N, C-alpha and C positions, 0 to 999 in steps of 0.2 A: 238605261238605269236597270238593277237585277228587280227581279220578279220578290214578290212575299216569298214564295215558295222554292225560288232559287238562294234566296237571300238567308233561309232558315235551310238547306240543304248546304250554301257553302259554309252556314253557320257550324253545324253540326259535321262536315267533312272538316275545316281546320281546326275544331276542337280536340277529334279525337287523333288527330293526324299532329298534335302539340303545335299549334301556329297561331296559341289563341291572341298574343299581342299581336298577329300581322292579318288579322281578319277584318279588321277597321282598314288595313292599308291594302287590302285585296277588294274589298266592299264597295271603297269610293269614288274611286274608279269604275269607269264606267266600261264594263264588259260583260261580255257573256259567258253565259252558265259556263258554255263549253271550254271560256278563253279563262276563267275564275278555276276551273277543275283542272285544267293544262297548266297554272300554276302556282296550284299547290300539288299538283306531282312531279314539277319541278321543281319545288322546295321540299320535296318529302323523298327525293333521291339526290338532292343535295344534304340534304340532314343524316340519311343514307349513307351517301359516301362518306361523309363527313363522321359517322359513328363507324365503318368501316374502318375508315384511317386512326380513328382516336384506337379502336378493337386491335388494330394493327400494329399501334403503338403501342398498345398495352401489355400484344402479345407478346414482344419486342422485349418488351422491360421484364414479361413474367422469365423469358427466354435467357436472357442475359442476367437475372436472380438466380435463376436455375442453374444455369454453369457456374454462374459465383457459386452457389451451393453445393454444389458440385466438388467443385473445386476445394472449397472449405472445407468438404469432409474425405476430401482425397488427404489433405494434406494434414487434418487431425486423424485421419487412419494410420498417416505415416507419423505422425509426432507419436500416437499410443502405440505403434511398432516398437519407434526409437525408446520409449519411456519405458515399455514392456523389456524390450533387451537389458536397459537399462537394470532395471527393477531385479531380471534375473541376474546380471553380474554383480548386484548388491546383495542379491541374498546368496551364490555362489561365495560372493568372499564373506558374507557371514558364516555360513557352514566354514568355511576354512576357518577362518576363525576360532570360530566355536571349540573344535575339534584339536588347534592347538591348544587353546587356555583346558580343552580337559584332559590333553597329554600332558603339559604343563603341573596341572594339578596333581593327576598323575602321579608325576615325576616328583612333585612338593611334595604327596605323602607318601613318596620312598624317602627320599632325606631324611623328612621327618622321621621316622620306623628308622633310617639307620645312625639320627643323631641318637636319638632314646636309646639304640642300643648300645654306641661308643660310648654314651652318659653313664650309662649300665657296667660297662667295661671298666672306665677312667675309674668308676666310685669302688667297683673290686679291686682292679690294682693299688689303688690310690690305701684301701683297707691292706692289703695284702702288703704294701711295703711301708704302711705304719704298725701292721703286726711286726713284719722281718725286723724292722727296726728297733722294736720291743723288744723280741727274743736278739739279738746280735747286743743290746743294751742285758739284758739276762745275761747273755752270756760272757759278755767281756766283764762282768762282775762275778758270773761263777769261776774263770778263768783268773779274777784277779785274788778272787779266794783260793782257789786249786794253788796262782800262785804261789799266794801265801805261805799255806799250807806245806807248801812242794820247799819253801825256802826254810819252813820250821823244819821241817823232815830233813833235812840238807844240815842245818846246824843239831838239831837231834843227833843223826846220823855221825857228826863229826865227833858229837860230845861222846856218842856210844861208842866209838871209835879210841877216842881219849881215853874211854874207860875199860875196854875193852886190852887196851895198849898195858895200861895202867895194871890191870890184873894177869893179864899175859907177863909183866916182867914183876910182879909180885909172884905169881905160880914159878916163874925161873929162879926168882930167888928163891926161892924157899925148899 
C-alpha cells in the first residue's frame, strides 16, 4: 500500500491534474509511488491528447466558420455592388424622368402662353368682327337712307323736268 506521504503527493498531483474523481481508483490498487505517478502522467497525456484533439476540432470548426463568414462577406459585397448598380441605374432613370418632366413643364408653359395670346387675338378678332358688323349695319342704314334720298331726288328731278318743260312750253308760247 502507498504510504501517507506518497498518498498526499498523489492526491495533490491528481487534484492539480484534474483527476479528483480518479484518485480513489489510483490509490485503491496496490501500486508504488512511481507507478501511480506514471499512471497519472499517462492519464495527463491522454487528457492533453484529448484536449489537443478537441482543440483541433474547434480550430477546424472555427476555420470553417471563418471560411463561411468570408464567403458570406464576398456574397454580401457582390450583392452590395449589384444594389449599387441598380441604385445608380434607378437614379439615372429618375434624373432622365426629371429632365423630361422639366422639359414638358417648360413646353406646357409655352403652350399656355400661346393659348393666352390666341385667346387675346380671338377676343380682338371677335371685337373687330362685332365692330365691322355694327359698321356694316350703320352703312346699310345710311345706304338705305341715301337710296331713299336718291329716289326722292329722282322723283323731284322728274317733277322739275316736267316743270322746266312746262315753263319752256309756256315761254315758247308766249
